[in-house]
PDBQT receptor file of N, H, CA, C and O in Angstrom, charges set to zero:
ATOM      1  N   UNK A   1      44.475 -50.620  15.469  1.00  0.00    +0.000 N 
ATOM      2  CA  UNK A   1      44.532 -51.209  14.193  1.00  0.00    +0.000 C 
ATOM      3  C   UNK A   1      43.895 -50.435  13.135  1.00  0.00    +0.000 C 
ATOM      4  O   UNK A   1      42.864 -49.800  13.356  1.00  0.00    +0.000 OA
ATOM      5  N   UNK A   2      44.461 -50.459  12.004  1.00  0.00    +0.000 N 
ATOM      6  H   UNK A   2      45.299 -50.975  11.825  1.00  0.00    +0.000 HD
ATOM      7  CA  UNK A   2      43.981 -49.559  10.975  1.00  0.00    +0.000 C 
ATOM      8  C   UNK A   2      42.939 -50.287  10.208  1.00  0.00    +0.000 C 
ATOM      9  O   UNK A   2      42.667 -51.445  10.523  1.00  0.00    +0.000 OA
ATOM     10  N   UNK A   3      42.341 -49.700   9.235  1.00  0.00    +0.000 N 
ATOM     11  H   UNK A   3      42.561 -48.759   8.980  1.00  0.00    +0.000 HD
ATOM     12  CA  UNK A   3      41.166 -50.215   8.517  1.00  0.00    +0.000 C 
ATOM     13  C   UNK A   3      41.647 -51.318   7.502  1.00  0.00    +0.000 C 
ATOM     14  O   UNK A   3      40.958 -52.319   7.309  1.00  0.00    +0.000 OA
ATOM     15  N   UNK A   4      42.857 -51.112   6.850  1.00  0.00    +0.000 N 
ATOM     16  H   UNK A   4      43.417 -50.299   7.006  1.00  0.00    +0.000 HD
ATOM     17  CA  UNK A   4      43.310 -52.087   6.020  1.00  0.00    +0.000 C 
ATOM     18  C   UNK A   4      43.909 -53.339   6.603  1.00  0.00    +0.000 C 
ATOM     19  O   UNK A   4      43.909 -54.355   5.908  1.00  0.00    +0.000 OA
ATOM     20  N   UNK A   5      44.483 -53.363   7.967  1.00  0.00    +0.000 N 
ATOM     21  H   UNK A   5      44.483 -52.538   8.532  1.00  0.00    +0.000 HD
ATOM     22  CA  UNK A   5      44.339 -54.363   8.516  1.00  0.00    +0.000 C 
ATOM     23  C   UNK A   5      43.202 -55.271   9.046  1.00  0.00    +0.000 C 
ATOM     24  O   UNK A   5      43.266 -56.481   9.259  1.00  0.00    +0.000 OA
ATOM     25  N   UNK A   6      42.153 -54.441   9.213  1.00  0.00    +0.000 N 
ATOM     26  H   UNK A   6      42.101 -53.458   9.039  1.00  0.00    +0.000 HD
ATOM     27  CA  UNK A   6      40.998 -55.150   9.560  1.00  0.00    +0.000 C 
ATOM     28  C   UNK A   6      40.466 -55.931   8.258  1.00  0.00    +0.000 C 
ATOM     29  O   UNK A   6      39.979 -57.060   8.327  1.00  0.00    +0.000 OA
ATOM     30  N   UNK A   7      40.604 -55.251   7.139  1.00  0.00    +0.000 N 
ATOM     31  H   UNK A   7      40.999 -54.334   7.083  1.00  0.00    +0.000 HD
ATOM     32  CA  UNK A   7      40.039 -55.858   5.842  1.00  0.00    +0.000 C 
ATOM     33  C   UNK A   7      40.932 -57.176   5.554  1.00  0.00    +0.000 C 
ATOM     34  O   UNK A   7      40.460 -58.199   5.058  1.00  0.00    +0.000 OA
ATOM     35  N   UNK A   8      42.188 -57.028   5.904  1.00  0.00    +0.000 N 
ATOM     36  H   UNK A   8      42.572 -56.197   6.307  1.00  0.00    +0.000 HD
ATOM     37  CA  UNK A   8      43.183 -58.319   5.776  1.00  0.00    +0.000 C 
ATOM     38  C   UNK A   8      42.437 -59.470   6.538  1.00  0.00    +0.000 C 
ATOM     39  O   UNK A   8      42.016 -60.512   6.037  1.00  0.00    +0.000 OA
ATOM     40  N   UNK A   9      42.357 -59.074   7.856  1.00  0.00    +0.000 N 
ATOM     41  H   UNK A   9      42.699 -58.227   8.263  1.00  0.00    +0.000 HD
ATOM     42  CA  UNK A   9      41.657 -60.187   8.854  1.00  0.00    +0.000 C 
ATOM     43  C   UNK A   9      40.500 -60.505   8.235  1.00  0.00    +0.000 C 
ATOM     44  O   UNK A   9      40.262 -61.713   8.264  1.00  0.00    +0.000 OA
ATOM     45  N   UNK A  10      39.551 -59.709   7.584  1.00  0.00    +0.000 N 
ATOM     46  H   UNK A  10      39.745 -58.728   7.561  1.00  0.00    +0.000 HD
ATOM     47  CA  UNK A  10      38.234 -60.070   7.406  1.00  0.00    +0.000 C 
ATOM     48  C   UNK A  10      38.333 -61.204   6.140  1.00  0.00    +0.000 C 
ATOM     49  O   UNK A  10      37.507 -62.113   6.050  1.00  0.00    +0.000 OA
ATOM     50  N   UNK A  11      39.513 -61.024   5.121  1.00  0.00    +0.000 N 
ATOM     51  H   UNK A  11      40.184 -60.286   5.193  1.00  0.00    +0.000 HD
ATOM     52  CA  UNK A  11      39.824 -61.952   4.209  1.00  0.00    +0.000 C 
ATOM     53  C   UNK A  11      40.318 -63.099   4.674  1.00  0.00    +0.000 C 
ATOM     54  O   UNK A  11      40.134 -64.138   4.040  1.00  0.00    +0.000 OA
ATOM     55  N   UNK A  12      41.032 -63.083   5.873  1.00  0.00    +0.000 N 
ATOM     56  H   UNK A  12      41.182 -62.239   6.388  1.00  0.00    +0.000 HD
ATOM     57  CA  UNK A  12      41.622 -64.378   6.336  1.00  0.00    +0.000 C 
ATOM     58  C   UNK A  12      40.394 -65.091   6.851  1.00  0.00    +0.000 C 
ATOM     59  O   UNK A  12      40.236 -66.288   6.611  1.00  0.00    +0.000 OA
ATOM     60  N   UNK A  13      39.440 -64.330   7.616  1.00  0.00    +0.000 N 
ATOM     61  H   UNK A  13      39.569 -63.358   7.811  1.00  0.00    +0.000 HD
ATOM     62  CA  UNK A  13      38.168 -64.988   8.157  1.00  0.00    +0.000 C 
ATOM     63  C   UNK A  13      37.498 -65.652   7.084  1.00  0.00    +0.000 C 
ATOM     64  O   UNK A  13      37.187 -66.836   7.215  1.00  0.00    +0.000 OA
ATOM     65  N   UNK A  14      37.237 -65.010   6.023  1.00  0.00    +0.000 N 
ATOM     66  H   UNK A  14      37.489 -64.049   5.917  1.00  0.00    +0.000 HD
ATOM     67  CA  UNK A  14      36.556 -65.463   4.879  1.00  0.00    +0.000 C 
ATOM     68  C   UNK A  14      37.135 -66.639   4.348  1.00  0.00    +0.000 C 
ATOM     69  O   UNK A  14      36.427 -67.614   4.095  1.00  0.00    +0.000 OA
ATOM     70  N   UNK A  15      38.550 -66.640   4.124  1.00  0.00    +0.000 N 
ATOM     71  H   UNK A  15      39.125 -65.848   4.329  1.00  0.00    +0.000 HD
ATOM     72  CA  UNK A  15      39.107 -67.958   3.695  1.00  0.00    +0.000 C 
ATOM     73  C   UNK A  15      39.067 -69.063   4.554  1.00  0.00    +0.000 C 
ATOM     74  O   UNK A  15      39.004 -70.204   4.098  1.00  0.00    +0.000 OA
ATOM     75  N   UNK A  16      39.107 -68.773   6.062  1.00  0.00    +0.000 N 
ATOM     76  H   UNK A  16      39.159 -67.846   6.433  1.00  0.00    +0.000 HD
ATOM     77  CA  UNK A  16      38.950 -69.784   6.888  1.00  0.00    +0.000 C 
ATOM     78  C   UNK A  16      37.583 -70.501   6.825  1.00  0.00    +0.000 C 
ATOM     79  O   UNK A  16      37.466 -71.715   6.994  1.00  0.00    +0.000 OA
ATOM     80  N   UNK A  17      36.670 -69.751   6.599  1.00  0.00    +0.000 N 
ATOM     81  H   UNK A  17      36.765 -68.765   6.462  1.00  0.00    +0.000 HD
ATOM     82  CA  UNK A  17      35.203 -70.234   6.523  1.00  0.00    +0.000 C 
ATOM     83  C   UNK A  17      35.047 -71.001   5.219  1.00  0.00    +0.000 C 
ATOM     84  O   UNK A  17      34.327 -71.997   5.270  1.00  0.00    +0.000 OA
ATOM     85  N   UNK A  18      35.638 -70.674   4.011  1.00  0.00    +0.000 N 
ATOM     86  H   UNK A  18      36.223 -69.865   3.969  1.00  0.00    +0.000 HD
ATOM     87  CA  UNK A  18      35.521 -71.475   2.849  1.00  0.00    +0.000 C 
ATOM     88  C   UNK A  18      36.430 -72.744   2.998  1.00  0.00    +0.000 C 
ATOM     89  O   UNK A  18      36.107 -73.810   2.473  1.00  0.00    +0.000 OA
ATOM     90  N   UNK A  19      37.344 -72.625   3.583  1.00  0.00    +0.000 N 
ATOM     91  H   UNK A  19      37.606 -71.760   4.010  1.00  0.00    +0.000 HD
ATOM     92  CA  UNK A  19      38.180 -73.789   3.806  1.00  0.00    +0.000 C 
ATOM     93  C   UNK A  19      37.538 -74.741   4.717  1.00  0.00    +0.000 C 
ATOM     94  O   UNK A  19      37.642 -75.920   4.378  1.00  0.00    +0.000 OA
ATOM     95  N   UNK A  20      36.878 -74.485   5.831  1.00  0.00    +0.000 N 
ATOM     96  H   UNK A  20      36.794 -73.528   6.106  1.00  0.00    +0.000 HD
ATOM     97  CA  UNK A  20      36.029 -75.228   6.372  1.00  0.00    +0.000 C 
ATOM     98  C   UNK A  20      34.846 -75.906   5.900  1.00  0.00    +0.000 C 
ATOM     99  O   UNK A  20      34.426 -76.996   6.287  1.00  0.00    +0.000 OA
ATOM    100  N   UNK A  21      34.348 -75.137   5.012  1.00  0.00    +0.000 N 
ATOM    101  H   UNK A  21      34.689 -74.251   4.697  1.00  0.00    +0.000 HD
ATOM    102  CA  UNK A  21      33.066 -75.713   4.166  1.00  0.00    +0.000 C 
ATOM    103  C   UNK A  21      33.688 -76.723   3.102  1.00  0.00    +0.000 C 
ATOM    104  O   UNK A  21      33.113 -77.781   2.848  1.00  0.00    +0.000 OA
ATOM    105  N   UNK A  22      34.785 -76.389   2.541  1.00  0.00    +0.000 N 
ATOM    106  H   UNK A  22      35.252 -75.529   2.747  1.00  0.00    +0.000 HD
ATOM    107  CA  UNK A  22      35.332 -77.361   1.482  1.00  0.00    +0.000 C 
ATOM    108  C   UNK A  22      35.769 -78.609   2.068  1.00  0.00    +0.000 C 
ATOM    109  O   UNK A  22      35.583 -79.667   1.467  1.00  0.00    +0.000 OA
ATOM    110  N   UNK A  23      36.380 -78.562   3.283  1.00  0.00    +0.000 N 
ATOM    111  H   UNK A  23      36.532 -77.702   3.772  1.00  0.00    +0.000 HD
ATOM    112  CA  UNK A  23      36.903 -79.775   4.163  1.00  0.00    +0.000 C 
ATOM    113  C   UNK A  23      35.895 -80.341   5.121  1.00  0.00    +0.000 C 
ATOM    114  O   UNK A  23      36.206 -81.261   5.876  1.00  0.00    +0.000 OA
ATOM    115  N   UNK A  24      34.501 -79.728   5.106  1.00  0.00    +0.000 N 
ATOM    116  H   UNK A  24      34.248 -78.980   4.492  1.00  0.00    +0.000 HD
ATOM    117  CA  UNK A  24      33.484 -80.304   5.927  1.00  0.00    +0.000 C 
ATOM    118  C   UNK A  24      34.137 -80.123   7.395  1.00  0.00    +0.000 C 
ATOM    119  O   UNK A  24      34.136 -81.118   8.119  1.00  0.00    +0.000 OA
ATOM    120  N   UNK A  25      34.602 -79.118   7.802  1.00  0.00    +0.000 N 
ATOM    121  H   UNK A  25      34.603 -78.310   7.213  1.00  0.00    +0.000 HD
ATOM    122  CA  UNK A  25      35.139 -79.067   8.990  1.00  0.00    +0.000 C 
ATOM    123  C   UNK A  25      34.349 -77.978   9.877  1.00  0.00    +0.000 C 
ATOM    124  O   UNK A  25      34.586 -76.826   9.514  1.00  0.00    +0.000 OA
ATOM    125  N   UNK A  26      33.630 -78.075  10.754  1.00  0.00    +0.000 N 
ATOM    126  H   UNK A  26      33.437 -79.011  11.048  1.00  0.00    +0.000 HD
ATOM    127  CA  UNK A  26      32.638 -77.373  11.374  1.00  0.00    +0.000 C 
ATOM    128  C   UNK A  26      33.429 -76.394  12.104  1.00  0.00    +0.000 C 
ATOM    129  O   UNK A  26      33.036 -75.228  12.105  1.00  0.00    +0.000 OA
ATOM    130  N   UNK A  27      34.499 -76.716  12.731  1.00  0.00    +0.000 N 
ATOM    131  H   UNK A  27      34.818 -77.663  12.730  1.00  0.00    +0.000 HD
ATOM    132  CA  UNK A  27      35.099 -75.833  13.802  1.00  0.00    +0.000 C 
ATOM    133  C   UNK A  27      35.983 -74.720  12.964  1.00  0.00    +0.000 C 
ATOM    134  O   UNK A  27      36.217 -73.626  13.478  1.00  0.00    +0.000 OA
ATOM    135  N   UNK A  28      36.440 -75.042  11.704  1.00  0.00    +0.000 N 
ATOM    136  H   UNK A  28      36.250 -75.931  11.286  1.00  0.00    +0.000 HD
ATOM    137  CA  UNK A  28      37.110 -74.009  11.092  1.00  0.00    +0.000 C 
ATOM    138  C   UNK A  28      36.032 -73.277  10.332  1.00  0.00    +0.000 C 
ATOM    139  O   UNK A  28      36.376 -72.196   9.855  1.00  0.00    +0.000 OA
ATOM    140  N   UNK A  29      34.926 -73.628  10.155  1.00  0.00    +0.000 N 
ATOM    141  H   UNK A  29      34.646 -74.507  10.542  1.00  0.00    +0.000 HD
ATOM    142  CA  UNK A  29      34.032 -72.724   9.580  1.00  0.00    +0.000 C 
ATOM    143  C   UNK A  29      33.484 -71.905  10.549  1.00  0.00    +0.000 C 
ATOM    144  O   UNK A  29      33.313 -70.699  10.371  1.00  0.00    +0.000 OA
ATOM    145  N   UNK A  30      33.169 -72.556  11.672  1.00  0.00    +0.000 N 
ATOM    146  H   UNK A  30      33.307 -73.536  11.816  1.00  0.00    +0.000 HD
ATOM    147  CA  UNK A  30      32.887 -71.551  12.985  1.00  0.00    +0.000 C 
ATOM    148  C   UNK A  30      33.753 -70.512  13.168  1.00  0.00    +0.000 C 
ATOM    149  O   UNK A  30      33.299 -69.369  13.230  1.00  0.00    +0.000 OA
ATOM    150  N   UNK A  31      35.109 -70.751  13.282  1.00  0.00    +0.000 N 
ATOM    151  H   UNK A  31      35.478 -71.679  13.232  1.00  0.00    +0.000 HD
ATOM    152  CA  UNK A  31      36.133 -69.738  13.520  1.00  0.00    +0.000 C 
ATOM    153  C   UNK A  31      35.923 -68.664  12.529  1.00  0.00    +0.000 C 
ATOM    154  O   UNK A  31      35.627 -67.511  12.842  1.00  0.00    +0.000 OA
ATOM    155  N   UNK A  32      36.087 -69.086  11.330  1.00  0.00    +0.000 N 
ATOM    156  H   UNK A  32      36.328 -70.022  11.076  1.00  0.00    +0.000 HD
ATOM    157  CA  UNK A  32      35.887 -68.161  10.183  1.00  0.00    +0.000 C 
ATOM    158  C   UNK A  32      34.696 -67.072  10.123  1.00  0.00    +0.000 C 
ATOM    159  O   UNK A  32      34.742 -65.941   9.640  1.00  0.00    +0.000 OA
ATOM    160  N   UNK A  33      33.698 -67.682  10.702  1.00  0.00    +0.000 N 
ATOM    161  H   UNK A  33      33.660 -68.601  11.095  1.00  0.00    +0.000 HD
ATOM    162  CA  UNK A  33      32.275 -66.967  10.708  1.00  0.00    +0.000 C 
ATOM    163  C   UNK A  33      32.381 -65.946  11.689  1.00  0.00    +0.000 C 
ATOM    164  O   UNK A  33      32.145 -64.767  11.425  1.00  0.00    +0.000 OA
ATOM    165  N   UNK A  34      32.801 -66.437  13.050  1.00  0.00    +0.000 N 
ATOM    166  H   UNK A  34      32.993 -67.394  13.265  1.00  0.00    +0.000 HD
ATOM    167  CA  UNK A  34      32.808 -65.585  14.097  1.00  0.00    +0.000 C 
ATOM    168  C   UNK A  34      33.926 -64.350  13.867  1.00  0.00    +0.000 C 
ATOM    169  O   UNK A  34      33.645 -63.177  14.115  1.00  0.00    +0.000 OA
ATOM    170  N   UNK A  35      35.232 -64.784  13.358  1.00  0.00    +0.000 N 
ATOM    171  H   UNK A  35      35.460 -65.736  13.157  1.00  0.00    +0.000 HD
ATOM    172  CA  UNK A  35      36.180 -63.812  13.048  1.00  0.00    +0.000 C 
ATOM    173  C   UNK A  35      35.545 -62.776  12.129  1.00  0.00    +0.000 C 
ATOM    174  O   UNK A  35      35.653 -61.590  12.439  1.00  0.00    +0.000 OA
ATOM    175  N   UNK A  36      34.847 -63.150  10.948  1.00  0.00    +0.000 N 
ATOM    176  H   UNK A  36      34.759 -64.114  10.696  1.00  0.00    +0.000 HD
ATOM    177  CA  UNK A  36      34.314 -62.165  10.134  1.00  0.00    +0.000 C 
ATOM    178  C   UNK A  36      33.148 -61.321  10.749  1.00  0.00    +0.000 C 
ATOM    179  O   UNK A  36      32.972 -60.144  10.436  1.00  0.00    +0.000 OA
ATOM    180  N   UNK A  37      32.450 -61.922  11.547  1.00  0.00    +0.000 N 
ATOM    181  H   UNK A  37      32.593 -62.879  11.802  1.00  0.00    +0.000 HD
ATOM    182  CA  UNK A  37      31.333 -61.261  12.320  1.00  0.00    +0.000 C 
ATOM    183  C   UNK A  37      31.987 -60.022  13.129  1.00  0.00    +0.000 C 
ATOM    184  O   UNK A  37      31.695 -58.835  12.985  1.00  0.00    +0.000 OA
ATOM    185  N   UNK A  38      32.922 -60.564  13.995  1.00  0.00    +0.000 N 
ATOM    186  H   UNK A  38      33.159 -61.529  14.111  1.00  0.00    +0.000 HD
ATOM    187  CA  UNK A  38      33.560 -59.641  14.976  1.00  0.00    +0.000 C 
ATOM    188  C   UNK A  38      34.097 -58.412  14.200  1.00  0.00    +0.000 C 
ATOM    189  O   UNK A  38      33.863 -57.247  14.524  1.00  0.00    +0.000 OA
ATOM    190  N   UNK A  39      34.836 -58.797  13.151  1.00  0.00    +0.000 N 
ATOM    191  H   UNK A  39      35.026 -59.742  12.888  1.00  0.00    +0.000 HD
ATOM    192  CA  UNK A  39      35.594 -57.652  12.234  1.00  0.00    +0.000 C 
ATOM    193  C   UNK A  39      34.530 -56.709  11.646  1.00  0.00    +0.000 C 
ATOM    194  O   UNK A  39      34.724 -55.496  11.559  1.00  0.00    +0.000 OA
ATOM    195  N   UNK A  40      33.469 -57.274  11.273  1.00  0.00    +0.000 N 
ATOM    196  H   UNK A  40      33.311 -58.259  11.343  1.00  0.00    +0.000 HD
ATOM    197  CA  UNK A  40      32.311 -56.257  10.613  1.00  0.00    +0.000 C 
ATOM    198  C   UNK A  40      31.960 -55.487  11.688  1.00  0.00    +0.000 C 
ATOM    199  O   UNK A  40      31.955 -54.261  11.571  1.00  0.00    +0.000 OA
ATOM    200  N   UNK A  41      31.635 -56.076  12.831  1.00  0.00    +0.000 N 
ATOM    201  H   UNK A  41      31.639 -57.071  12.927  1.00  0.00    +0.000 HD
ATOM    202  CA  UNK A  41      31.093 -54.955  13.924  1.00  0.00    +0.000 C 
ATOM    203  C   UNK A  41      32.187 -54.017  14.214  1.00  0.00    +0.000 C 
ATOM    204  O   UNK A  41      31.931 -52.849  14.505  1.00  0.00    +0.000 OA
ATOM    205  N   UNK A  42      33.418 -54.471  14.151  1.00  0.00    +0.000 N 
ATOM    206  H   UNK A  42      33.625 -55.421  13.915  1.00  0.00    +0.000 HD
ATOM    207  CA  UNK A  42      34.389 -53.538  14.587  1.00  0.00    +0.000 C 
ATOM    208  C   UNK A  42      34.649 -52.422  13.531  1.00  0.00    +0.000 C 
ATOM    209  O   UNK A  42      34.919 -51.266  13.859  1.00  0.00    +0.000 OA
ATOM    210  N   UNK A  43      34.545 -52.859  12.200  1.00  0.00    +0.000 N 
ATOM    211  H   UNK A  43      34.325 -53.797  11.934  1.00  0.00    +0.000 HD
ATOM    212  CA  UNK A  43      34.644 -51.862  11.222  1.00  0.00    +0.000 C 
ATOM    213  C   UNK A  43      33.351 -50.820  11.203  1.00  0.00    +0.000 C 
ATOM    214  O   UNK A  43      33.527 -49.658  10.835  1.00  0.00    +0.000 OA
ATOM    215  N   UNK A  44      32.341 -51.185  11.525  1.00  0.00    +0.000 N 
ATOM    216  H   UNK A  44      32.199 -52.129  11.824  1.00  0.00    +0.000 HD
ATOM    217  CA  UNK A  44      30.991 -50.398  11.666  1.00  0.00    +0.000 C 
ATOM    218  C   UNK A  44      31.375 -49.327  12.926  1.00  0.00    +0.000 C 
ATOM    219  O   UNK A  44      31.241 -48.105  12.867  1.00  0.00    +0.000 OA
ATOM    220  N   UNK A  45      31.820 -50.002  13.928  1.00  0.00    +0.000 N 
ATOM    221  H   UNK A  45      31.929 -50.995  13.976  1.00  0.00    +0.000 HD
ATOM    222  CA  UNK A  45      32.151 -49.023  15.112  1.00  0.00    +0.000 C 
ATOM    223  C   UNK A  45      33.232 -48.030  14.873  1.00  0.00    +0.000 C 
ATOM    224  O   UNK A  45      33.211 -46.917  15.398  1.00  0.00    +0.000 OA
ATOM    225  N   UNK A  46      34.254 -48.472  14.012  1.00  0.00    +0.000 N 
ATOM    226  H   UNK A  46      34.271 -49.376  13.585  1.00  0.00    +0.000 HD
ATOM    227  CA  UNK A  46      35.400 -47.736  13.582  1.00  0.00    +0.000 C 
ATOM    228  C   UNK A  46      34.899 -46.597  12.627  1.00  0.00    +0.000 C 
ATOM    229  O   UNK A  46      35.343 -45.461  12.798  1.00  0.00    +0.000 OA
ATOM    230  N   UNK A  47      34.120 -46.813  11.770  1.00  0.00    +0.000 N 
ATOM    231  H   UNK A  47      33.759 -47.735  11.631  1.00  0.00    +0.000 HD
ATOM    232  CA  UNK A  47      33.790 -45.792  10.756  1.00  0.00    +0.000 C 
ATOM    233  C   UNK A  47      32.853 -44.864  11.525  1.00  0.00    +0.000 C 
ATOM    234  O   UNK A  47      32.900 -43.642  11.381  1.00  0.00    +0.000 OA
ATOM    235  N   UNK A  48      31.996 -45.483  12.351  1.00  0.00    +0.000 N 
ATOM    236  H   UNK A  48      31.958 -46.475  12.468  1.00  0.00    +0.000 HD
ATOM    237  CA  UNK A  48      30.905 -44.615  13.077  1.00  0.00    +0.000 C 
ATOM    238  C   UNK A  48      31.724 -43.643  14.109  1.00  0.00    +0.000 C 
ATOM    239  O   UNK A  48      31.311 -42.502  14.316  1.00  0.00    +0.000 OA
ATOM    240  N   UNK A  49      32.528 -43.985  14.544  1.00  0.00    +0.000 N 
ATOM    241  H   UNK A  49      32.863 -44.912  14.375  1.00  0.00    +0.000 HD
ATOM    242  CA  UNK A  49      33.391 -43.186  15.457  1.00  0.00    +0.000 C 
ATOM    243  C   UNK A  49      34.193 -42.125  14.779  1.00  0.00    +0.000 C 
ATOM    244  O   UNK A  49      34.456 -41.091  15.393  1.00  0.00    +0.000 OA
ATOM    245  N   UNK A  50      34.607 -42.316  13.527  1.00  0.00    +0.000 N 
ATOM    246  H   UNK A  50      34.393 -43.156  13.028  1.00  0.00    +0.000 HD
ATOM    247  CA  UNK A  50      35.336 -41.246  12.518  1.00  0.00    +0.000 C 
ATOM    248  C   UNK A  50      34.208 -40.449  12.056  1.00  0.00    +0.000 C 
ATOM    249  O   UNK A  50      34.360 -39.228  12.035  1.00  0.00    +0.000 OA
ATOM    250  N   UNK A  51      33.184 -40.912  11.711  1.00  0.00    +0.000 N 
ATOM    251  H   UNK A  51      33.060 -41.905  11.728  1.00  0.00    +0.000 HD
ATOM    252  CA  UNK A  51      31.963 -40.140  11.202  1.00  0.00    +0.000 C 
ATOM    253  C   UNK A  51      31.412 -39.096  12.391  1.00  0.00    +0.000 C 
ATOM    254  O   UNK A  51      31.162 -37.907  12.197  1.00  0.00    +0.000 OA
ATOM    255  N   UNK A  52      31.281 -39.798  13.653  1.00  0.00    +0.000 N 
ATOM    256  H   UNK A  52      31.484 -40.764  13.811  1.00  0.00    +0.000 HD
ATOM    257  CA  UNK A  52      30.874 -38.962  14.721  1.00  0.00    +0.000 C 
ATOM    258  C   UNK A  52      31.888 -37.746  14.993  1.00  0.00    +0.000 C 
ATOM    259  O   UNK A  52      31.444 -36.629  15.254  1.00  0.00    +0.000 OA
ATOM    260  N   UNK A  53      33.282 -38.006  14.922  1.00  0.00    +0.000 N 
ATOM    261  H   UNK A  53      33.643 -38.914  14.710  1.00  0.00    +0.000 HD
ATOM    262  CA  UNK A  53      34.344 -36.957  15.174  1.00  0.00    +0.000 C 
ATOM    263  C   UNK A  53      33.922 -35.968  14.010  1.00  0.00    +0.000 C 
ATOM    264  O   UNK A  53      33.637 -34.836  14.402  1.00  0.00    +0.000 OA
ATOM    265  N   UNK A  54      33.836 -36.182  12.722  1.00  0.00    +0.000 N 
ATOM    266  H   UNK A  54      34.067 -37.101  12.403  1.00  0.00    +0.000 HD
ATOM    267  CA  UNK A  54      33.611 -35.318  11.803  1.00  0.00    +0.000 C 
ATOM    268  C   UNK A  54      32.427 -34.414  11.749  1.00  0.00    +0.000 C 
ATOM    269  O   UNK A  54      32.405 -33.243  11.369  1.00  0.00    +0.000 OA
ATOM    270  N   UNK A  55      31.464 -35.135  12.182  1.00  0.00    +0.000 N 
ATOM    271  H   UNK A  55      31.482 -36.086  12.490  1.00  0.00    +0.000 HD
ATOM    272  CA  UNK A  55      30.004 -34.457  12.462  1.00  0.00    +0.000 C 
ATOM    273  C   UNK A  55      30.318 -33.361  13.666  1.00  0.00    +0.000 C 
ATOM    274  O   UNK A  55      30.125 -32.150  13.563  1.00  0.00    +0.000 OA
ATOM    275  N   UNK A  56      30.770 -33.950  14.667  1.00  0.00    +0.000 N 
ATOM    276  H   UNK A  56      30.927 -34.934  14.750  1.00  0.00    +0.000 HD
ATOM    277  CA  UNK A  56      31.050 -32.929  15.809  1.00  0.00    +0.000 C 
ATOM    278  C   UNK A  56      31.838 -31.629  15.425  1.00  0.00    +0.000 C 
ATOM    279  O   UNK A  56      31.560 -30.532  15.909  1.00  0.00    +0.000 OA
ATOM    280  N   UNK A  57      32.882 -31.846  14.484  1.00  0.00    +0.000 N 
ATOM    281  H   UNK A  57      33.108 -32.737  14.092  1.00  0.00    +0.000 HD
ATOM    282  CA  UNK A  57      33.816 -30.829  14.120  1.00  0.00    +0.000 C 
ATOM    283  C   UNK A  57      33.141 -29.896  13.249  1.00  0.00    +0.000 C 
ATOM    284  O   UNK A  57      33.457 -28.706  13.261  1.00  0.00    +0.000 OA
ATOM    285  N   UNK A  58      32.180 -30.373  12.449  1.00  0.00    +0.000 N 
ATOM    286  H   UNK A  58      31.923 -31.339  12.439  1.00  0.00    +0.000 HD
ATOM    287  CA  UNK A  58      31.334 -29.439  11.501  1.00  0.00    +0.000 C 
ATOM    288  C   UNK A  58      30.509 -28.802  12.370  1.00  0.00    +0.000 C 
ATOM    289  O   UNK A  58      30.328 -27.608  12.131  1.00  0.00    +0.000 OA
ATOM    290  N   UNK A  59      29.856 -29.353  13.485  1.00  0.00    +0.000 N 
ATOM    291  H   UNK A  59      30.003 -30.322  13.679  1.00  0.00    +0.000 HD
ATOM    292  CA  UNK A  59      29.045 -28.601  14.317  1.00  0.00    +0.000 C 
ATOM    293  C   UNK A  59      29.539 -27.487  15.240  1.00  0.00    +0.000 C 
ATOM    294  O   UNK A  59      28.909 -26.489  15.589  1.00  0.00    +0.000 OA
ATOM    295  N   UNK A  60      30.794 -27.847  15.573  1.00  0.00    +0.000 N 
ATOM    296  H   UNK A  60      31.306 -28.658  15.290  1.00  0.00    +0.000 HD
ATOM    297  CA  UNK A  60      31.623 -26.780  16.440  1.00  0.00    +0.000 C 
ATOM    298  C   UNK A  60      32.098 -25.619  15.431  1.00  0.00    +0.000 C 
ATOM    299  O   UNK A  60      32.036 -24.448  15.807  1.00  0.00    +0.000 OA
ATOM    300  N   UNK A  61      32.522 -25.911  14.288  1.00  0.00    +0.000 N 
ATOM    301  H   UNK A  61      32.572 -26.862  13.983  1.00  0.00    +0.000 HD
ATOM    302  CA  UNK A  61      32.640 -24.717  13.419  1.00  0.00    +0.000 C 
ATOM    303  C   UNK A  61      31.449 -23.821  12.906  1.00  0.00    +0.000 C 
ATOM    304  O   UNK A  61      31.479 -22.625  12.615  1.00  0.00    +0.000 OA
ATOM    305  N   UNK A  62      30.309 -24.776  12.867  1.00  0.00    +0.000 N 
ATOM    306  H   UNK A  62      30.285 -25.747  13.104  1.00  0.00    +0.000 HD
ATOM    307  CA  UNK A  62      28.933 -23.771  12.490  1.00  0.00    +0.000 C 
ATOM    308  C   UNK A  62      28.691 -23.098  13.685  1.00  0.00    +0.000 C 
ATOM    309  O   UNK A  62      28.266 -21.948  13.573  1.00  0.00    +0.000 OA
ATOM    310  N   UNK A  63      28.856 -23.529  14.760  1.00  0.00    +0.000 N 
ATOM    311  H   UNK A  63      29.201 -24.463  14.851  1.00  0.00    +0.000 HD
ATOM    312  CA  UNK A  63      28.496 -22.822  15.973  1.00  0.00    +0.000 C 
ATOM    313  C   UNK A  63      29.212 -21.513  16.264  1.00  0.00    +0.000 C 
ATOM    314  O   UNK A  63      28.687 -20.553  16.829  1.00  0.00    +0.000 OA
ATOM    315  N   UNK A  64      30.523 -21.571  15.801  1.00  0.00    +0.000 N 
ATOM    316  H   UNK A  64      30.950 -22.350  15.342  1.00  0.00    +0.000 HD
ATOM    317  CA  UNK A  64      31.631 -20.235  15.973  1.00  0.00    +0.000 C 
ATOM    318  C   UNK A  64      31.173 -19.174  14.900  1.00  0.00    +0.000 C 
ATOM    319  O   UNK A  64      31.130 -17.978  15.190  1.00  0.00    +0.000 OA
ATOM    320  N   UNK A  65      30.853 -19.621  13.724  1.00  0.00    +0.000 N 
ATOM    321  H   UNK A  65      30.888 -20.592  13.489  1.00  0.00    +0.000 HD
ATOM    322  CA  UNK A  65      30.570 -18.727  12.552  1.00  0.00    +0.000 C 
ATOM    323  C   UNK A  65      29.221 -17.804  12.921  1.00  0.00    +0.000 C 
ATOM    324  O   UNK A  65      28.179 -18.418  13.151  1.00  0.00    +0.000 OA
ATOM    325  N   UNK A  66      29.218 -16.499  12.976  1.00  0.00    +0.000 N 
ATOM    326  H   UNK A  66      30.064 -15.999  12.790  1.00  0.00    +0.000 HD
ATOM    327  CA  UNK A  66      28.168 -15.617  13.007  1.00  0.00    +0.000 C 
ATOM    328  C   UNK A  66      26.992 -15.801  12.040  1.00  0.00    +0.000 C 
ATOM    329  O   UNK A  66      26.046 -15.014  12.062  1.00  0.00    +0.000 OA
TER     330      UNK A  66
């Protein structure tokens, strides 16, 4: 799943949370909060994995150059 889809789902989770707050529905609010929390963790791990690959690539090119 790409990052734009994760941001779209994060927006959906935020909308669910606010919809639950407006309607005083705890279960909808809970689903929105958990969806947002899971997606934020997923985004952090995805970006961290991409940065890790970039850092390792940079280190491997530095090791090859004299």
